[in-house]
KELO-54989 format. One record per residue (C-alpha): residue number from 1; z, x, y. Coordinates in nm, 4 decimals. Example, Ala and Ser with C-alpha at 12.3 -4.5 7.8 and 13.67 -1.06 7.14 Angstrom:
<pts>
<1, <0.7800, 1.2300, -0.4500>>
<2, <0.7140, 1.3670, -0.1060>>
</pts>
This chain:
<pts>
<1, <-8.8033, -2.1033, 21.3330>>
<2, <-8.4420, -2.1388, 21.2211>>
<3, <-8.1951, -1.8799, 21.3438>>
<4, <-8.0512, -1.6766, 21.0578>>
<5, <-7.6813, -1.6005, 21.0955>>
<6, <-7.5366, -1.3172, 20.8876>>
<7, <-7.2184, -1.3625, 20.6886>>
<8, <-6.9950, -1.1591, 20.9201>>
<9, <-7.0991, -1.3702, 21.2189>>
<10, <-7.0440, -1.6915, 21.0224>>
<11, <-6.7019, -1.5666, 20.9149>>
<12, <-6.6101, -1.4848, 21.2753>>
<13, <-6.7164, -1.8335, 21.3890>>
<14, <-6.5069, -1.9914, 21.1125>>
<15, <-6.2071, -1.7792, 21.2117>>
<16, <-6.2383, -1.8786, 21.5779>>
<17, <-6.2835, -2.2435, 21.4778>>
<18, <-5.9708, -2.2260, 21.2621>>
<19, <-5.7803, -2.0779, 21.5562>>
<20, <-5.8898, -2.3615, 21.7847>>
<21, <-5.7898, -2.6237, 21.5277>>
<22, <-5.4513, -2.4574, 21.4760>>
<23, <-5.3982, -2.4640, 21.8542>>
<24, <-5.4665, -2.8377, 21.8512>>
<25, <-5.2223, -2.8703, 21.5609>>
<26, <-4.9530, -2.6822, 21.7570>>
<27, <-5.0086, -2.9099, 22.0565>>
<28, <-4.9828, -3.2234, 21.8426>>
<29, <-4.6695, -3.0965, 21.6668>>
<30, <-4.5041, -3.0012, 21.9926>>
<31, <-4.5818, -3.3463, 22.1287>>
<32, <-4.4370, -3.5091, 21.8182>>
<33, <-4.1149, -3.3048, 21.8275>>
<34, <-4.0496, -3.2296, 22.1961>>
<35, <-4.1879, -3.5488, 22.3492>>
<36, <-4.1530, -3.8133, 22.0775>>
<37, <-3.8326, -3.6678, 21.9310>>
<38, <-3.9362, -3.6320, 21.5663>>
<39, <-3.7460, -3.3865, 21.3454>>
<40, <-3.9303, -3.0611, 21.2805>>
<41, <-3.8889, -3.0616, 20.9015>>
<42, <-3.9874, -3.4299, 20.8864>>
<43, <-4.3016, -3.3552, 21.0845>>
<44, <-4.3885, -3.0573, 20.8618>>
<45, <-4.3540, -3.2704, 20.5478>>
<46, <-4.5859, -3.5444, 20.6737>>
<47, <-4.8279, -3.2942, 20.8270>>
<48, <-4.9038, -3.1245, 20.4962>>
<49, <-4.8816, -3.4427, 20.2898>>
<50, <-5.1504, -3.5960, 20.5141>>
<51, <-5.3547, -3.2774, 20.4857>>
<52, <-5.3336, -3.3075, 20.1067>>
<53, <-5.4274, -3.6786, 20.1211>>
<54, <-5.7339, -3.5864, 20.3296>>
<55, <-5.8645, -3.3843, 20.0342>>
<56, <-5.7681, -3.6321, 19.7582>>
<57, <-6.1107, -3.8013, 19.7193>>
<58, <-6.2790, -3.4638, 19.6897>>
<59, <-6.0090, -3.3378, 19.4513>>
<60, <-6.0605, -3.6364, 19.2202>>
<61, <-6.4350, -3.5766, 19.2088>>
<62, <-6.4008, -3.2010, 19.1431>>
<63, <-6.0636, -3.1776, 18.9692>>
<64, <-6.1478, -2.9322, 18.6921>>
<65, <-6.3499, -2.7007, 18.9136>>
<66, <-6.0906, -2.6972, 19.1924>>
<67, <-5.7862, -2.6470, 18.9707>>
<68, <-5.9435, -2.3806, 18.7507>>
<69, <-5.7667, -2.0570, 18.8405>>
<70, <-5.6263, -1.7554, 18.6620>>
<71, <-5.4220, -1.6537, 18.9642>>
<72, <-5.1442, -1.9131, 18.9768>>
<73, <-4.8854, -1.6422, 19.0435>>
<74, <-5.0743, -1.5242, 19.3519>>
<75, <-5.1076, -1.8829, 19.4751>>
<76, <-4.7305, -1.9271, 19.4469>>
<77, <-4.6698, -1.5929, 19.6200>>
<78, <-4.9015, -1.6899, 19.9062>>
<79, <-4.7195, -2.0195, 19.9630>>
<80, <-4.3725, -1.8602, 19.9471>>
<81, <-4.4719, -1.5956, 20.2028>>
<82, <-4.6238, -1.8616, 20.4269>>
<83, <-4.3182, -2.0871, 20.3984>>
<84, <-4.0848, -1.8034, 20.5038>>
<85, <-4.3140, -1.7353, 20.7978>>
<86, <-4.2973, -2.1014, 20.9013>>
<87, <-3.9160, -2.1014, 20.8972>>
<88, <-3.8985, -1.7853, 21.1108>>
<89, <-4.1582, -1.9357, 21.3449>>
<90, <-3.9610, -2.2586, 21.3933>>
<91, <-3.6411, -2.0629, 21.4586>>
<92, <-3.8251, -1.8490, 21.7108>>
<93, <-3.9714, -2.1471, 21.8955>>
<94, <-3.6195, -2.2775, 21.9479>>
<95, <-3.5375, -1.9701, 22.1591>>
<96, <-3.8653, -1.8173, 22.2832>>
<97, <-4.1203, -1.9758, 22.5228>>
<98, <-4.4230, -2.1030, 22.3297>>
<99, <-4.6766, -1.8789, 22.5030>>
<100, <-4.4611, -1.5714, 22.4423>>
<101, <-4.4090, -1.6650, 22.0769>>
<102, <-4.7848, -1.7083, 22.0295>>
<103, <-4.8421, -1.3688, 22.1933>>
<104, <-4.5989, -1.2051, 21.9513>>
<105, <-4.8009, -1.3405, 21.6589>>
<106, <-5.0740, -1.1028, 21.7792>>
<107, <-4.8849, -0.8341, 21.5883>>
<108, <-5.0035, -1.0045, 21.2681>>
<109, <-5.3426, -0.8226, 21.2642>>
<110, <-5.1604, -0.4893, 21.2531>>
<111, <-4.9797, -0.5941, 20.9363>>
<112, <-5.2976, -0.7454, 20.7892>>
<113, <-5.5056, -0.4353, 20.8599>>
<114, <-5.2366, -0.2168, 20.7032>>
<115, <-5.2199, -0.4420, 20.3975>>
<116, <-5.5991, -0.4634, 20.3709>>
<117, <-5.6196, -0.0849, 20.3532>>
<118, <-5.3190, -0.0160, 20.1299>>
<119, <-5.3220, -0.3221, 19.9002>>
<120, <-5.6829, -0.4430, 19.8937>>
<121, <-5.8494, -0.1037, 19.9328>>
<122, <-6.0749, -0.2257, 20.2139>>
<123, <-6.2553, 0.0157, 20.4439>>
<124, <-6.0590, 0.0016, 20.7702>>
<125, <-6.3124, 0.1559, 21.0075>>
<126, <-6.2266, 0.3146, 21.3449>>
<127, <-6.3915, 0.0132, 21.5134>>
<128, <-6.1599, -0.2250, 21.3301>>
<129, <-5.8520, -0.0218, 21.4164>>
<130, <-5.9714, 0.0026, 21.7751>>
<131, <-6.0164, -0.3731, 21.8086>>
<132, <-5.6725, -0.4390, 21.6607>>
<133, <-5.5082, -0.1858, 21.8929>>
<134, <-5.6867, -0.3314, 22.1955>>
<135, <-5.5641, -0.6746, 22.0936>>
<136, <-5.2093, -0.5426, 22.0681>>
<137, <-5.2409, -0.3846, 22.4149>>
<138, <-5.3447, -0.7260, 22.5459>>
<139, <-5.0449, -0.8802, 22.3721>>
<140, <-4.8104, -0.6192, 22.5238>>
<141, <-4.9412, -0.6952, 22.8724>>
<142, <-4.8763, -1.0645, 22.8122>>
<143, <-4.5300, -1.0028, 22.6693>>
<144, <-4.4052, -0.7678, 22.9408>>
<145, <-4.1400, -0.6204, 22.7058>>
<146, <-3.9964, -0.4239, 22.9967>>
<147, <-3.8874, -0.7468, 23.1678>>
<148, <-3.5796, -0.9630, 23.1130>>
<149, <-3.7922, -1.2252, 22.9356>>
<150, <-3.8169, -1.0046, 22.6256>>
<151, <-3.5097, -1.1150, 22.4275>>
<152, <-3.3830, -1.0086, 22.0849>>
<153, <-3.4856, -1.3533, 21.9579>>
<154, <-3.8459, -1.2364, 21.9989>>
<155, <-3.7982, -1.0535, 21.6671>>
<156, <-3.8191, -1.3920, 21.4903>>
<157, <-4.1883, -1.4520, 21.5742>>
<158, <-4.2532, -1.0874, 21.4816>>
<159, <-4.1000, -1.1592, 21.1417>>
<160, <-4.3190, -1.4674, 21.1136>>
<161, <-4.6208, -1.2502, 21.1987>>
<162, <-4.5337, -1.0088, 20.9177>>
<163, <-4.4933, -1.2794, 20.6539>>
<164, <-4.8068, -1.4661, 20.7629>>
<165, <-4.9978, -1.1388, 20.7523>>
<166, <-4.8772, -1.0810, 20.3974>>
<167, <-4.9913, -1.4342, 20.3137>>
<168, <-5.3330, -1.3557, 20.4638>>
<169, <-5.3659, -1.0419, 20.2502>>
<170, <-5.2848, -1.2470, 19.9384>>
<171, <-5.5416, -1.5076, 20.0513>>
<172, <-5.8094, -1.2385, 20.0718>>
<173, <-5.7144, -1.1147, 19.7234>>
<174, <-5.7423, -1.4717, 19.5901>>
<175, <-6.0993, -1.5030, 19.7218>>
<176, <-6.2163, -1.2438, 19.4687>>
<177, <-6.1965, -1.5070, 19.1925>>
<178, <-6.1248, -1.8437, 19.3605>>
<179, <-6.3271, -2.0425, 19.6131>>
<180, <-6.2117, -2.1692, 19.9501>>
<181, <-6.1523, -2.5217, 19.8173>>
<182, <-5.9296, -2.4024, 19.5311>>
<183, <-5.7252, -2.1807, 19.7635>>
<184, <-5.6785, -2.4609, 20.0164>>
<185, <-5.5822, -2.7252, 19.7594>>
<186, <-5.3274, -2.5041, 19.5858>>
<187, <-5.1690, -2.4282, 19.9239>>
<188, <-5.1307, -2.7981, 20.0039>>
<189, <-5.0111, -2.8902, 19.6539>>
<190, <-4.7437, -2.6194, 19.6464>>
<191, <-4.6283, -2.6693, 20.0056>>
<192, <-4.5610, -3.0411, 19.9605>>
<193, <-4.2535, -3.0109, 19.7313>>
<194, <-4.1143, -2.7258, 19.9466>>
<195, <-4.1476, -2.9349, 20.2621>>
<196, <-3.9993, -3.2365, 20.0815>>
<197, <-3.6803, -3.0456, 19.9987>>
<198, <-3.6511, -2.9080, 20.3523>>
<199, <-3.6951, -3.2558, 20.5034>>
<200, <-3.4157, -3.4165, 20.2987>>
<201, <-3.1570, -3.3372, 20.5644>>
<202, <-3.3475, -3.5002, 20.8525>>
<203, <-3.5063, -3.7835, 20.6567>>
<204, <-3.8662, -3.9008, 20.6478>>
<205, <-3.8866, -4.1562, 20.9295>>
<206, <-4.1141, -4.0766, 21.2237>>
<207, <-4.0779, -4.2284, 21.5714>>
<208, <-4.3652, -4.4656, 21.6468>>
<209, <-4.4987, -4.2446, 21.9239>>
<210, <-4.5195, -3.9439, 21.6915>>
<211, <-4.7203, -4.1041, 21.4104>>
<212, <-5.0702, -4.0576, 21.5489>>
<213, <-4.9928, -3.6995, 21.6536>>
<214, <-4.8684, -3.6104, 21.3052>>
<215, <-5.1747, -3.7728, 21.1447>>
<216, <-5.4024, -3.5694, 21.3731>>
<217, <-5.2056, -3.2541, 21.2914>>
<218, <-5.2391, -3.3213, 20.9179>>
<219, <-5.6160, -3.3721, 20.9230>>
<220, <-5.6722, -3.0707, 21.1493>>
<221, <-5.4446, -2.8579, 20.9289>>
<222, <-5.6600, -2.9403, 20.6264>>
<223, <-5.9817, -2.8489, 20.8087>>
<224, <-5.8319, -2.5334, 20.9603>>
<225, <-5.6961, -2.4075, 20.6257>>
<226, <-6.0357, -2.4625, 20.4633>>
<227, <-6.2154, -2.2798, 20.7473>>
<228, <-5.9672, -1.9928, 20.7187>>
<229, <-6.0105, -1.9580, 20.3428>>
<230, <-6.3896, -1.9822, 20.3763>>
<231, <-6.3906, -1.7079, 20.6405>>
<232, <-6.2061, -1.4764, 20.4014>>
<233, <-6.4731, -1.5334, 20.1348>>
<234, <-6.7419, -1.4084, 20.3757>>
<235, <-6.5823, -1.1028, 20.5390>>
<236, <-6.3081, -0.8431, 20.5049>>
<237, <-5.9568, -0.9354, 20.6180>>
<238, <-5.9383, -0.6314, 20.8480>>
<239, <-6.2587, -0.7410, 21.0253>>
<240, <-6.1453, -1.1004, 21.0719>>
<241, <-5.7997, -1.0442, 21.2159>>
<242, <-5.8958, -0.9518, 21.5753>>
<243, <-6.0687, -1.2897, 21.6047>>
<244, <-5.7334, -1.4454, 21.5270>>
<245, <-5.6241, -1.3140, 21.8699>>
<246, <-5.8270, -1.5939, 22.0287>>
<247, <-5.5669, -1.8481, 21.9259>>
<248, <-5.3534, -1.7186, 22.2126>>
<249, <-5.5748, -1.8380, 22.5006>>
<250, <-5.6438, -2.1593, 22.3050>>
<251, <-5.2710, -2.2319, 22.2734>>
<252, <-5.1930, -2.1343, 22.6314>>
<253, <-5.4756, -2.3480, 22.7735>>
<254, <-5.3674, -2.6529, 22.5731>>
<255, <-5.0000, -2.5963, 22.6540>>
<256, <-5.0824, -2.5785, 23.0238>>
<257, <-5.3102, -2.8829, 23.0167>>
<258, <-5.0838, -3.1064, 22.8069>>
<259, <-4.7287, -2.9908, 22.8809>>
<260, <-4.7634, -2.7883, 23.2012>>
<261, <-4.6353, -2.4674, 23.0360>>
<262, <-4.7510, -2.1946, 23.2750>>
<263, <-4.7251, -1.8306, 23.1630>>
<264, <-4.7116, -1.5364, 23.4007>>
<265, <-5.0261, -1.3999, 23.5651>>
<266, <-5.0365, -1.1062, 23.3241>>
<267, <-5.1199, -1.3530, 23.0466>>
<268, <-5.4772, -1.3837, 23.1753>>
<269, <-5.5279, -1.0064, 23.1921>>
<270, <-5.4034, -0.9692, 22.8375>>
<271, <-5.6159, -1.2592, 22.7134>>
<272, <-5.9251, -1.1020, 22.8711>>
<273, <-5.8579, -0.7776, 22.6825>>
<274, <-5.8109, -0.9707, 22.3577>>
<275, <-6.1370, -1.1606, 22.3991>>
<276, <-6.3230, -0.8408, 22.4922>>
<277, <-6.1873, -0.6641, 22.1835>>
<278, <-6.3039, -0.9452, 21.9543>>
<279, <-6.6514, -0.9546, 22.1133>>
<280, <-6.6823, -0.5764, 22.0878>>
<281, <-6.5901, -0.5772, 21.7183>>
<282, <-6.8407, -0.8526, 21.6408>>
<283, <-7.1155, -0.6462, 21.8043>>
<284, <-7.0171, -0.3339, 21.6087>>
<285, <-7.0022, -0.5200, 21.2763>>
<286, <-7.3360, -0.6920, 21.3402>>
<287, <-7.5017, -0.3530, 21.3978>>
<288, <-7.3299, -0.2135, 21.0896>>
<289, <-7.4615, -0.5009, 20.8750>>
<290, <-7.8235, -0.4377, 20.9741>>
<291, <-8.0308, -0.2471, 20.7129>>
<292, <-8.1457, 0.1045, 20.7855>>
</pts>
């Protein structure tokens, strides 16, 4: 007998899968820039161009269905918000340790939950607020804001978190009328010219050692964006955000394994709280979804 998985569980799995793929993308991009010496804007251009190329055969076969949208303004708004978030993120990475920057992105669910309630009119239950707050407690333990490591530059990843959260809220609004494929394709199509302009200063040539890492990052970016958009079609944005916390241990584990970046011991305590909060919310939502 086949196991039936409800939509909220499927959405949570897609969100966790997207987080894992994004962690792999971050590792590949860091290898391409820090190790191979590729320019960051050059890498970003090729990353999203390759992601777009990955979808081209499918786009050609389903052009009219994919491009049919009455929400072009929202698509543009989503990409602009995301692009600003990327720029703040890159600036932050230049001054903040990677594991600390990733931890600061944990503030994003707070902004998403607020936007989901105020803009989308979603039901932000006490369980959802509780999971988000627990995740933020875990992030605070990891950050140790009372220590000297918490610099003013840490506000840059917080800004990135706010803009990416706004982009996530717009993504959820788009799913009311557009499918995951349409949302993903419009993102890639609109990001390409933006990244092209930004890369003009550094050029478009990649070091030989960076090519395979950028190709991997492009393909994984395409799959991760699709998984993310699909998750938002299955569940509320406020429910999904705590599962986004899991990208922290994914990024830290890969950073440690590949680059030897070792965070402080409090990182593991905070990560355990984050994982526990996500598991607790999934249990609550599963019980809530059951009839009767």
